[in-house]
BAFI-3210 file (N, C-alpha, C; in Angstrom, 3 decimals, decimal comma, padded with zeros to 6 digits):
// residues 307
n [1|2|3|4|5|6|7|8|9|10|11|12|13|14|15|16|17|18|19|20|21|22|23|24|25|26|27|28|29|30|31|32|33|34|35|36|37|38|39|40|41|42|43|44|45|46|47|48|49|50|51|52|53|54|55|56|57|58|59|60|61|62|63|64|65|66|67|68|69|70|71|72|73|74|75|76|77|78|79|80|81|82|83|84|85|86|87|88|89|90|91|92|93|94|95|96|97|98|99|100|101|102|103|104|105|106|107|108|109|110|111|112|113|114|115|116|117|118|119|120|121|122|123|124|125|126|127|128|129|130|131|132|133|134|135|136|137|138|139|140|141|142|143|144|145|146|147|148|149|150|151|152|153|154|155|156|157|158|159|160|161|162|163|164|165|166|167|168|169|170|171|172|173|174|175|176|177|178|179|180|181|182|183|184|185|186|187|188|189|190|191|192|193|194|195|196|197|198|199|200|201|202|203|204|205|206|207|208|209|210|211|212|213|214|215|216|217|218|219|220|221|222|223|224|225|226|227|228|229|230|231|232|233|234|235|236|237|238|239|240|241|242|243|244|245|246|247|248|249|250|251|252|253|254|255|256|257|258|259|260|261|262|263|264|265|266|267|268|269|270|271|272|273|274|275|276|277|278|279|280|281|282|283|284|285|286|287|288|289|290|291|292|293|294|295|296|297|298|299|300|301|302|303|304|305|306|307]
n.u [082,850|081,152|079,046|080,182|080,657|078,062|077,080|078,610|077,641|074,966|075,355|076,453|074,314|072,449|073,721|073,777|071,028|070,340|071,820|070,643|068,041|068,432|069,328|067,085|065,255|066,133|065,407|063,243|061,914|060,379|061,468|064,035|064,773|067,564|069,615|068,477|067,262|064,735|061,607|058,790|056,309|055,132|055,867|058,139|061,786|063,896|065,228|067,747|067,000|066,114|063,830|061,649|059,844|056,899|054,849|054,167|053,704|054,834|056,658|058,538|060,452|063,615|066,914|068,005|069,338|070,926|070,833|068,363|066,716|064,997|065,385|067,241|067,590|069,851|069,557|071,184|071,962|069,528|066,029|063,525|060,135|056,591|054,083|053,225|050,403|048,606|047,067|046,857|046,676|047,416|045,958|044,212|043,368|045,663|045,785|044,269|045,822|048,067|047,273|048,370|049,684|052,448|054,084|053,359|053,906|056,676|057,450|056,839|054,185|051,376|048,713|045,922|043,902|040,624|038,526|037,141|039,346|039,720|040,395|041,526|043,559|044,393|046,292|047,688|046,255|043,362|040,072|041,322|043,260|041,904|040,943|040,701|042,660|041,143|038,771|039,571|040,418|037,983|036,695|038,511|038,141|035,709|036,459|038,164|036,422|035,551|037,739|039,587|042,253|044,359|045,488|047,741|048,615|050,656|050,362|052,423|055,457|057,785|059,380|058,011|057,818|058,292|056,375|054,123|054,403|054,221|051,580|050,202|050,843|049,557|046,889|046,526|047,097|045,151|042,781|042,947|043,873|045,736|048,410|049,421|051,893|052,170|054,500|056,957|059,228|061,633|061,059|062,026|064,941|066,685|066,465|067,465|069,138|068,178|066,821|067,240|066,081|063,322|062,696|063,175|061,012|058,981|059,950|059,970|057,238|056,365|057,686|056,182|054,041|052,335|050,924|052,548|053,442|055,346|055,523|057,513|058,519|060,648|062,503|064,328|062,549|059,517|056,041|053,281|050,218|050,118|048,438|049,016|050,820|049,518|048,072|045,957|043,429|042,824|041,964|039,651|036,465|036,794|038,097|036,916|036,063|038,548|039,770|038,118|038,752|041,451|041,265|040,828|042,545|043,260|043,039|044,950|047,245|047,206|047,620|050,210|051,646|051,375|052,766|055,290|055,895|055,980|058,237|060,251|060,006|060,618|059,546|056,188|055,564|053,535|054,337|057,216|059,225|058,421|058,332|058,600|059,704|061,551|063,727|064,017|064,694|062,697|060,182|057,703|055,426|053,000|050,230|047,461|046,479|046,460|048,185|050,524|052,196|052,929|054,362|056,522|057,703|058,460|060,475|062,274|063,047|064,235|066,439|067,825|068,487|070,352|072,454]
n.v [164,027|166,218|164,874|164,092|166,596|167,489|165,582|166,111|168,675|168,169|166,656|168,535|170,355|168,656|168,066|170,642|171,227|169,223|169,893|172,374|171,554|169,994|171,948|173,615|171,793|171,457|173,667|174,333|176,070|179,274|181,177|181,064|181,262|181,489|180,263|181,488|182,255|180,435|181,172|179,653|180,185|178,412|178,515|177,255|177,148|179,045|177,833|176,891|177,031|176,608|178,154|177,184|178,653|178,666|180,135|182,143|180,782|178,825|176,016|174,196|173,407|173,333|172,065|173,564|173,592|176,232|175,979|175,057|177,182|179,861|182,458|183,641|184,490|185,610|185,113|185,296|185,717|186,871|186,940|184,732|184,659|183,937|186,329|188,747|188,762|191,369|191,931|193,883|196,741|200,158|201,886|204,130|206,240|206,484|204,670|205,809|207,904|206,590|204,481|202,242|201,004|200,919|201,389|199,363|197,046|197,144|196,359|193,744|193,124|191,801|191,388|192,821|192,487|193,238|192,402|190,885|188,933|187,950|188,818|191,969|194,120|197,285|197,954|200,031|202,177|204,211|202,899|200,593|200,525|200,314|197,757|194,632|191,653|189,206|189,960|190,353|187,777|186,407|187,530|186,707|183,955|183,705|184,552|182,448|180,340|180,781|180,181|182,245|184,739|186,255|189,485|192,060|195,362|195,369|195,764|197,268|198,589|199,356|199,764|197,684|195,617|192,852|191,716|192,461|191,025|188,415|188,506|188,719|186,239|184,645|185,174|183,747|181,157|180,579|181,109|179,620|180,154|181,402|183,778|187,022|189,351|192,732|195,029|194,319|195,071|196,837|199,610|201,178|202,839|202,107|199,381|198,488|196,078|193,863|192,118|189,418|188,237|188,909|187,746|185,114|184,493|184,238|182,063|180,029|179,794|178,829|176,394|175,121|174,465|176,464|178,756|181,368|184,419|187,210|190,607|193,124|196,420|197,862|199,867|202,110|203,570|205,066|206,009|207,837|209,091|212,107|211,789|209,430|210,066|211,018|210,539|207,676|208,232|210,792|210,533|209,127|208,479|209,565|211,782|214,365|214,566|214,424|216,819|218,634|218,192|218,945|221,626|222,620|224,061|222,739|220,042|219,810|220,349|218,150|216,060|216,711|216,330|213,577|212,611|213,568|212,060|209,536|209,808|209,962|207,558|204,070|204,245|203,764|203,701|203,800|204,154|204,650|205,453|207,734|209,602|212,747|213,461|211,502|212,156|211,347|211,254|213,431|214,474|216,652|215,699|216,294|218,504|220,489|223,328|225,666|225,140|226,571|226,702|224,031|223,537|225,227|223,944|221,593|222,524|223,307|220,848|219,630|221,300|220,769|218,110|218,335|219,617]
n.w [055,621|056,034|057,214|059,673|060,844|061,099|062,855|065,120|065,700|066,307|068,617|070,376|070,588|071,756|074,198|075,301|075,565|077,347|079,654|080,285|080,757|083,015|084,833|084,867|085,825|088,439|089,872|092,319|093,932|094,207|095,854|098,263|101,655|103,517|106,238|108,450|111,794|112,923|114,199|115,016|116,103|117,831|120,425|121,157|121,482|119,190|116,036|113,640|110,194|106,730|104,449|101,918|099,339|097,437|095,100|096,915|099,292|102,072|101,323|102,130|105,016|106,280|105,417|102,440|099,226|097,442|094,716|094,139|094,058|092,506|093,298|096,125|099,601|102,072|105,396|107,591|111,013|111,466|112,411|111,383|111,050|111,424|110,355|112,809|114,994|116,121|119,010|120,795|120,117|119,420|117,493|117,134|115,331|113,839|111,745|109,801|108,990|108,017|105,958|104,734|106,740|107,278|109,497|111,273|109,784|109,483|111,974|111,941|112,205|110,779|110,946|112,465|115,201|116,017|117,478|120,520|122,399|124,838|128,242|129,276|131,277|132,741|135,109|136,195|135,662|136,245|135,980|136,824|138,818|141,188|141,273|142,852|143,496|143,672|142,417|139,770|139,124|139,194|136,956|135,007|135,031|133,732|131,170|130,607|130,249|127,713|126,274|126,283|126,656|129,167|129,348|130,337|131,472|133,988|137,613|138,692|137,525|138,503|141,529|142,763|140,970|140,914|142,647|141,198|138,798|139,796|140,685|138,239|137,102|138,939|138,341|135,928|136,824|138,774|137,449|135,177|132,465|129,579|130,082|129,248|129,565|129,212|127,733|129,029|131,485|133,579|135,332|137,424|138,235|140,268|140,303|137,959|135,985|137,180|135,582|135,142|137,352|137,045|134,553|135,211|136,790|134,938|133,461|135,413|135,902|133,425|133,416|135,307|133,849|133,093|130,744|130,012|128,683|127,382|126,158|124,565|123,935|121,400|122,184|124,327|126,135|127,382|127,423|128,783|130,243|132,237|134,378|135,662|137,559|139,706|142,971|143,580|144,743|143,951|141,358|141,511|140,344|137,858|135,231|135,282|137,928|139,160|138,264|139,519|142,216|142,220|141,868|144,323|146,977|149,388|148,731|146,699|148,214|149,928|148,070|147,205|149,600|149,983|147,765|148,377|150,660|149,487|147,958|149,865|151,370|150,414|147,336|146,193|143,351|140,494|137,907|137,645|135,883|134,694|136,623|137,932|140,364|140,730|139,294|136,690|133,117|131,260|129,055|127,865|125,631|124,554|124,978|126,217|124,221|125,794|127,854|128,974|131,203|131,632|129,305|129,717|131,909|130,638|128,897|130,845|132,033|129,841|129,499|131,877|131,396|129,356|130,532]
ca.u [083,282|079,958|078,258|080,809|080,382|076,649|076,919|079,171|076,740|073,800|075,771|076,600|072,967|071,825|074,318|073,334|069,638|070,307|072,306|069,635|066,898|068,829|069,327|065,700|064,592|066,584|064,787|061,990|061,271|060,454|062,333|064,539|065,362|068,557|070,477|067,780|066,808|063,295|060,674|057,611|055,058|054,605|056,327|059,409|062,956|064,209|066,179|068,210|066,336|065,842|062,435|061,395|058,550|056,319|053,605|053,868|053,426|055,961|056,530|059,486|061,277|064,737|068,070|067,702|070,470|070,585|070,581|066,939|065,963|065,063|066,009|067,414|067,999|070,650|068,998|072,121|071,848|068,195|064,921|062,473|058,957|055,305|053,625|052,658|049,015|048,603|045,774|046,973|047,154|046,984|045,843|043,702|043,393|046,886|045,568|043,710|046,931|048,959|046,392|049,154|050,173|053,885|054,678|053,133|054,563|058,117|057,651|056,451|052,749|050,653|047,284|045,441|042,629|039,824|037,492|037,545|040,028|039,907|040,285|042,725|043,471|045,449|046,238|048,305|045,334|042,010|039,699|041,984|044,045|041,059|040,510|041,387|043,098|040,048|037,813|040,117|040,400|036,604|036,470|039,373|037,522|034,695|037,184|038,719|035,349|035,457|039,095|040,233|043,546|044,426|046,609|047,709|049,601|050,665|050,044|053,587|056,620|058,923|059,983|057,260|057,558|058,289|055,050|053,143|054,531|053,658|050,125|049,727|050,955|048,510|045,624|046,457|047,133|043,886|041,644|043,111|043,958|047,063|048,705|050,334|052,282|052,506|055,577|057,757|060,395|061,837|061,106|062,763|066,377|067,399|066,383|068,036|070,073|067,499|065,959|067,368|065,088|061,961|062,508|063,149|059,645|058,233|060,451|059,500|055,809|056,247|058,118|055,075|052,991|051,486|051,207|052,820|054,308|055,515|055,944|058,419|058,785|062,056|063,192|064,587|061,760|058,096|055,242|051,934|049,640|050,566|047,558|049,604|051,648|048,654|047,563|044,749|042,196|042,539|041,330|038,416|035,302|037,086|038,913|036,209|036,119|039,935|040,010|037,405|039,545|042,704|040,988|040,767|043,897|043,519|043,218|046,259|048,267|047,191|048,264|051,653|052,196|051,455|053,851|056,544|056,150|056,360|059,615|061,156|059,957|060,829|058,293|055,263|055,136|052,976|055,043|058,281|060,133|057,916|058,133|059,476|060,422|062,617|064,860|064,151|064,601|061,279|059,812|056,274|055,266|051,731|049,452|046,432|047,085|046,596|049,000|051,827|053,033|053,487|055,379|057,721|058,355|059,095|061,740|063,171|063,618|065,143|067,702|068,532|068,997|071,501|073,541]
ca.v [165,156|166,969|164,058|164,144|167,911|167,504|164,754|166,866|169,780|167,608|166,222|169,746|170,845|167,720|168,277|171,955|171,095|168,352|170,675|173,367|170,865|169,595|173,144|174,029|170,806|171,524|174,823|173,873|177,097|180,650|181,905|180,331|182,081|180,593|180,563|182,289|181,656|180,284|181,163|179,189|180,577|177,356|178,732|176,560|177,967|179,174|176,869|177,238|176,311|177,329|178,105|177,179|179,288|178,499|180,898|182,911|179,933|177,996|174,645|173,313|173,927|172,411|172,507|173,666|174,071|177,425|175,603|174,755|178,429|180,881|183,553|183,279|185,542|185,165|185,677|185,034|186,606|187,471|186,085|184,469|184,317|184,297|187,677|188,834|189,188|192,375|192,011|195,007|197,778|201,532|202,574|205,434|207,235|206,393|203,871|206,682|208,707|205,685|203,333|201,058|200,439|200,654|201,380|198,038|196,019|197,169|195,652|192,355|192,931|191,671|191,268|193,523|191,918|194,267|191,774|190,460|187,640|187,596|189,888|192,784|195,101|198,283|198,100|201,291|203,233|204,220|202,377|199,325|200,608|199,970|196,365|193,691|190,422|188,236|190,460|190,092|186,329|186,025|187,904|185,881|182,622|183,810|184,563|181,110|179,475|181,036|179,945|183,531|184,968|187,412|190,368|193,130|196,290|194,902|196,784|198,096|198,263|199,992|199,127|196,495|194,883|191,406|191,385|192,646|189,883|187,249|188,642|188,386|184,783|184,082|185,260|182,619|179,892|180,349|181,187|178,578|180,682|181,953|185,132|187,833|190,569|193,748|196,005|193,713|195,914|197,344|201,060|201,816|202,854|201,417|197,939|198,114|194,971|192,739|191,430|187,971|187,847|188,996|186,741|183,785|184,265|183,743|180,731|179,096|179,571|177,965|175,052|174,517|174,127|177,616|179,426|182,767|185,058|188,652|191,372|194,211|197,298|197,777|201,137|202,314|204,701|204,767|207,226|207,670|210,366|212,655|211,395|208,305|210,605|211,468|209,472|207,058|208,827|212,010|210,159|208,387|209,116|210,010|212,978|215,578|214,583|214,733|218,236|219,370|218,086|219,687|223,071|222,971|224,194|221,715|218,744|219,851|220,228|216,745|215,247|216,989|215,700|212,131|212,377|213,809|210,891|208,429|210,037|209,679|206,116|203,289|204,715|202,816|204,402|202,923|204,322|205,491|206,015|209,044|210,370|213,912|213,466|210,498|212,688|210,648|212,087|213,678|215,476|216,772|215,535|216,828|219,158|221,387|224,558|226,709|224,655|227,204|226,369|222,693|223,625|225,806|222,895|220,670|223,120|223,287|219,524|219,372|221,984|220,002|216,886|218,636|220,187]
ca.w [056,440|056,384|058,155|060,991|061,400|061,444|064,050|066,248|065,983|066,983|069,945|071,193|070,854|072,686|075,519|075,774|075,992|078,529|080,797|080,626|081,337|084,369|085,661|085,033|086,650|089,822|090,524|092,902|094,745|093,722|096,776|099,420|102,713|104,106|107,396|109,455|113,040|112,716|115,326|114,281|116,735|118,696|121,789|121,352|121,145|117,766|115,483|112,303|109,110|105,490|104,013|100,490|099,098|096,102|094,916|098,106|100,447|102,515|100,826|102,806|106,092|106,450|104,645|101,015|098,440|096,665|093,320|093,999|094,198|091,468|094,047|097,530|100,515|103,209|106,625|108,689|112,173|111,482|112,815|110,395|111,848|110,801|110,665|114,148|115,147|117,180|119,696|121,724|119,212|119,671|116,204|117,566|114,261|113,044|110,540|108,770|108,470|107,274|105,689|104,350|108,010|107,176|110,843|111,855|108,982|109,778|113,234|111,763|112,406|109,508|111,229|113,650|115,640|116,704|118,290|121,862|122,453|126,238|129,233|129,454|132,354|132,865|136,563|136,618|135,253|136,791|137,296|137,124|140,055|142,325|141,163|143,726|142,831|143,567|141,425|138,433|138,924|138,867|135,551|134,165|134,927|132,674|129,900|130,397|129,742|126,263|125,746|126,103|127,298|130,058|129,011|131,326|132,003|135,365|138,610|138,989|136,692|139,164|142,696|143,158|139,739|141,169|143,178|140,129|137,888|140,488|140,673|136,896|136,959|139,788|137,605|135,006|137,553|139,480|136,517|134,165|131,101|129,268|130,550|128,443|130,275|128,221|127,979|130,099|131,735|134,938|135,186|138,502|137,970|141,340|140,061|136,659|136,105|137,830|134,615|135,319|138,344|136,517|133,503|135,840|137,256|133,778|133,136|136,444|135,666|132,242|133,810|136,051|132,899|132,794|129,470|130,337|127,695|127,579|124,986|124,937|122,806|120,985|122,384|125,760|126,622|127,462|127,540|129,315|130,647|133,517|135,479|136,393|138,624|140,786|143,848|143,040|145,253|143,181|140,095|141,773|139,730|136,507|135,030|135,729|139,392|139,531|138,044|140,572|143,444|142,090|141,942|145,744|147,519|150,405|148,048|146,035|149,256|150,378|147,033|147,249|150,799|149,738|146,810|149,086|151,511|148,604|147,519|150,985|151,610|149,186|146,741|145,566|142,147|139,472|136,628|138,171|134,893|134,301|137,842|137,981|141,635|140,692|138,540|135,413|131,918|131,046|128,058|127,634|124,189|124,104|126,030|125,709|123,675|126,792|128,970|128,845|132,355|131,413|128,258|130,336|132,700|129,701|128,471|132,007|132,210|128,720|129,788|132,918|130,794|128,499|131,351]
c.u [082,069|079,109|078,839|080,530|078,938|076,391|077,451|078,236|075,512|074,124|075,880|075,228|072,281|072,351|073,857|071,905|069,522|070,729|071,252|068,400|067,189|068,795|067,901|064,951|064,973|065,977|063,404|061,208|061,417|061,447|062,757|065,160|066,274|069,174|069,800|067,508|065,290|062,558|059,311|056,278|054,465|054,961|057,630|060,580|063,199|065,184|066,573|067,470|066,225|064,361|062,370|059,984|058,141|054,996|053,174|053,571|054,651|055,718|057,473|060,216|062,369|065,945|067,733|068,919|070,039|070,312|069,116|066,075|066,109|065,698|066,221|067,944|068,787|070,148|069,895|072,020|070,502|067,163|063,938|061,262|057,695|054,952|052,939|051,209|048,955|047,206|045,767|047,528|046,593|046,902|045,322|043,835|044,615|046,693|044,949|044,791|047,883|048,162|047,134|049,791|051,650|054,535|054,477|053,921|056,051|058,438|057,196|054,975|052,057|049,148|046,963|044,056|041,869|038,714|038,026|038,193|040,270|039,688|041,590|042,487|044,622|045,512|047,042|047,406|044,006|041,050|040,417|042,767|043,237|040,644|041,356|041,696|041,947|039,007|038,287|040,114|039,006|036,272|037,273|038,810|036,440|035,350|037,746|037,669|035,166|036,803|039,817|041,580|043,410|045,668|046,558|048,899|049,620|050,599|051,214|054,743|057,899|059,435|059,272|056,931|057,493|056,917|053,986|053,199|053,929|052,139|049,565|049,773|049,859|047,155|045,476|046,361|045,783|042,674|041,747|043,096|045,352|047,189|049,709|050,619|052,793|053,674|056,517|059,047|060,542|062,019|062,010|064,271|067,157|067,380|066,920|069,121|069,457|066,600|066,084|066,348|063,688|061,709|062,467|061,759|058,773|058,642|059,956|058,017|055,595|056,668|057,058|053,902|052,057|051,899|051,320|053,793|054,391|055,762|056,746|058,622|060,289|062,790|063,296|063,856|060,323|057,342|053,878|051,422|050,125|049,664|048,104|050,492|050,827|048,259|046,225|043,471|041,832|041,713|040,028|037,222|035,550|037,808|038,228|036,256|037,526|040,221|039,311|038,186|040,784|042,500|040,943|042,168|044,220|043,785|044,565|047,380|048,357|047,902|049,775|052,309|052,366|052,610|055,209|056,897|056,588|057,805|060,603|061,198|060,316|059,561|057,500|054,703|054,603|053,782|056,271|059,218|059,669|057,752|059,121|060,303|061,589|063,828|065,049|064,136|063,130|061,104|058,296|056,048|053,960|050,971|048,345|047,075|047,298|047,483|050,412|052,758|053,687|054,568|056,653|058,464|059,053|060,439|062,754|063,833|064,540|066,480|068,513|069,180|070,271|072,679|074,588]
c.v [165,957|166,195|164,144|165,496|168,012|166,707|165,476|168,004|169,296|167,184|167,420|170,304|169,966|167,926|169,604|171,898|170,264|169,108|171,671|172,735|170,439|170,786|173,598|173,075|170,887|172,698|174,416|174,985|178,467|181,459|180,976|181,337|181,182|181,172|181,391|181,510|181,613|180,252|180,850|179,519|179,550|177,564|178,045|177,485|178,009|178,083|177,331|176,396|177,228|177,185|178,135|177,661|179,101|179,243|181,602|182,101|179,085|176,558|173,676|174,082|172,901|172,951|172,465|174,222|175,268|177,110|175,288|176,016|179,318|182,148|183,069|184,464|184,930|185,875|185,415|186,131|187,334|186,440|185,949|183,969|184,589|185,736|187,710|189,295|190,118|192,462|193,137|196,190|199,139|202,273|203,993|206,527|207,148|205,645|204,714|207,578|207,865|204,421|202,088|200,384|200,089|200,554|200,044|196,967|195,975|196,487|194,194|192,087|192,901|191,574|192,015|192,993|192,976|193,677|191,369|189,078|187,206|188,801|190,649|193,782|196,076|198,698|199,281|202,470|203,087|203,770|201,076|199,345|200,186|198,500|195,465|192,395|189,446|188,660|190,136|188,598|185,850|186,357|187,015|184,479|182,607|183,807|183,180|180,150|179,619|180,856|181,252|183,593|186,152|188,212|191,588|194,066|195,986|196,080|197,722|197,639|198,837|199,176|197,850|195,619|193,382|190,967|191,487|191,500|188,635|187,310|188,258|186,878|184,089|184,112|184,053|181,291|179,581|180,372|180,150|179,102|181,250|183,395|185,793|189,120|191,582|194,611|195,546|194,506|196,166|198,851|201,720|201,703|202,088|199,897|197,531|197,062|193,745|191,951|189,913|187,452|187,843|187,970|185,333|183,468|183,704|182,313|179,693|178,778|178,633|176,531|174,341|174,172|175,262|178,246|180,928|183,324|186,549|189,307|192,566|195,113|197,452|199,106|201,403|203,537|204,244|206,085|206,874|209,043|210,810|212,245|210,204|208,772|211,085|210,295|208,957|207,773|210,106|211,675|209,402|209,151|209,665|211,340|214,248|215,697|214,941|216,218|219,080|219,329|218,972|221,197|223,554|222,957|223,102|220,348|218,701|219,675|218,793|215,849|215,454|216,315|214,191|211,818|212,585|212,625|209,689|208,564|209,666|208,188|205,395|203,425|203,620|203,473|203,413|202,983|205,172|206,032|207,382|209,974|211,531|213,920|212,485|210,992|212,010|211,647|212,226|214,724|215,477|216,762|216,110|217,453|219,966|222,676|225,640|226,305|225,222|226,828|225,001|222,724|224,241|224,771|221,886|221,209|223,101|221,923|219,160|220,058|221,240|218,753|217,152|219,207|219,143]
c.w [056,892|057,393|059,550|061,657|061,880|062,719|065,280|066,676|066,760|068,412|070,884|071,569|071,881|074,113|076,126|076,324|077,267|079,778|081,245|081,254|082,764|085,319|085,944|085,946|088,107|090,567|091,008|093,591|094,092|094,551|097,900|100,381|103,524|105,378|108,482|110,730|113,002|114,053|114,734|114,942|117,674|120,157|122,099|121,026|119,641|117,338|114,087|111,263|107,903|105,168|102,497|100,211|097,641|096,064|096,198|099,350|100,788|102,098|101,533|103,896|106,361|105,699|103,167|100,305|097,592|095,201|093,067|093,984|092,975|092,037|095,472|098,324|101,668|104,464|107,831|109,757|112,239|111,922|111,661|111,175|111,048|111,141|112,020|114,084|116,342|117,785|120,722|120,930|119,588|118,330|116,397|116,519|113,377|111,743|109,427|108,176|107,622|106,943|105,235|105,563|107,956|108,557|111,537|111,103|109,268|111,098|113,145|111,935|111,055|109,707|112,515|113,981|116,416|117,537|119,654|121,790|123,899|127,125|129,304|130,569|132,245|134,319|137,089|136,288|135,981|135,690|137,679|138,420|141,278|142,334|142,059|142,972|142,634|142,540|140,010|138,135|138,546|137,414|134,605|134,006|133,849|131,302|129,577|129,847|128,236|125,576|125,434|126,793|128,251|129,710|129,904|131,259|133,500|136,343|138,904|138,107|137,282|140,329|143,131|141,953|139,981|141,680|142,088|139,120|138,515|140,526|139,311|136,655|137,757|139,085|136,670|135,716|138,191|138,556|135,404|132,738|130,851|129,729|129,625|129,203|129,265|128,688|129,102|130,289|133,222|134,824|136,215|138,270|139,028|141,159|138,696|136,862|136,752|136,878|134,698|136,320|137,744|135,412|134,093|136,386|136,136|133,454|134,138|136,259|134,480|132,564|134,647|135,139|132,567|131,473|129,749|129,311|128,008|126,227|125,460|123,733|122,605|121,120|123,882|126,314|126,774|127,578|128,112|129,722|132,014|134,675|136,255|137,525|139,818|141,674|143,335|143,482|144,507|141,949|140,274|141,199|138,346|136,454|135,515|137,241|139,869|139,372|139,102|141,875|143,366|142,062|143,392|146,327|148,536|149,761|147,337|147,053|149,761|149,377|147,042|148,450|150,608|148,812|147,475|149,974|150,672|148,147|148,613|151,274|150,318|148,374|146,061|144,311|141,137|138,190|136,875|137,111|134,408|135,496|137,907|139,251|141,630|139,924|137,206|134,268|131,546|129,962|127,917|126,125|123,678|125,255|125,383|125,209|124,721|127,966|128,879|129,989|132,174|130,347|128,808|131,165|131,791|129,240|129,611|132,153|131,053|128,936|130,832|132,337|129,983|129,287|131,715]
res [m|r|k|r|r|s|s|n|f|l|l|i|v|f|l|f|l|t|i|n|l|c|v|a|g|s|v|k|f|d|l|v|i|k|n|g|r|l|v|d|g|s|g|n|p|w|f|y|a|d|l|g|i|i|a|g|k|i|a|k|i|g|w|i|d|t|s|e|a|a|q|w|l|d|a|q|n|l|i|v|a|p|g|f|i|d|v|h|t|h|v|e|g|g|i|t|r|i|p|t|a|d|n|f|i|r|m|g|v|t|t|i|v|t|g|a|v|g|l|s|t|g|l|i|y|v|p|g|t|f|a|k|t|d|e|i|i|a|l|a|k|t|a|a|q|c|k|g|v|y|a|s|h|i|r|n|e|g|n|e|v|v|a|a|i|n|e|a|i|q|f|g|e|r|a|g|l|p|v|e|i|s|h|f|k|i|s|s|k|k|l|w|g|q|s|q|l|t|t|s|l|i|q|q|a|r|e|r|g|l|q|v|t|v|d|q|y|a|y|p|a|s|s|t|g|l|e|t|q|l|p|d|w|v|l|d|g|g|r|d|a|a|m|a|r|l|r|e|a|k|q|r|a|r|a|r|q|i|r|a|r|e|k|i|a|a|p|r|r|r|h|s|q|n|d|l|a|a|g|a|n|f|s|l|l|g|s|r|p|d|s|r|r|l|r|r|r|s|r|y|f|r|r|r|e|s|d]
***
């Protein structure tokens, strides 16, 4: 009787150990991320896949059973992607206020590049507004020789956004380098709903074999300096020269007349979403301490917005 009990006990212990060894043996990954839409950074469309991670590194991409995971996360309806490399960053002192860069990490940015990776232009800003297409193409060809990219705030994001996108694509096509269009959007309210047209321009370029990409911020607003509301000739020579012109009554009157004509004609605004004459929502977020008149105008526009 004692022998049988002893045998039964040994059998139970053996089965228990075997089951635990099987379970332990089936755990292959420290972490599995399941059901996510995977964007792998190659430029191809996203696809569904699971990720198996060991010691902080991706060990498998494909279908993975949860039994193989010490821990697992359900990423259904979420994007799984490598950390983004931000080559167009506006840290401007912010990194000293938030040295852990939480604001970047929450947007998926894990690396900030501070070196030159190509040619960038801001064609709505002085002096870029004065740059001709052929001049930029010549510079872009030099960047192409170093395997660089061309990135741009395009020349217009409002009523002439289509022409501006085509110009950016032309830079890449004629210079032979990848093109990145920053802050891809339609600012002009009269063209809202035309994004199918603007995105089709990008798709057509890619179908021709060009490497054209865009980026877009994740909020329905934008900001820039008030100098973008001034005619280009006012800003010729820099900010000091512009302030000198604006101190002259005749020059101010000339600038106002030009802006009035732009409002009447199909306006050629560089940044029409911030144009006061366009009736857009506007708030003054920052100014010089002595700019009381501007602060009063900011309060005026906020009141109009709430009416």
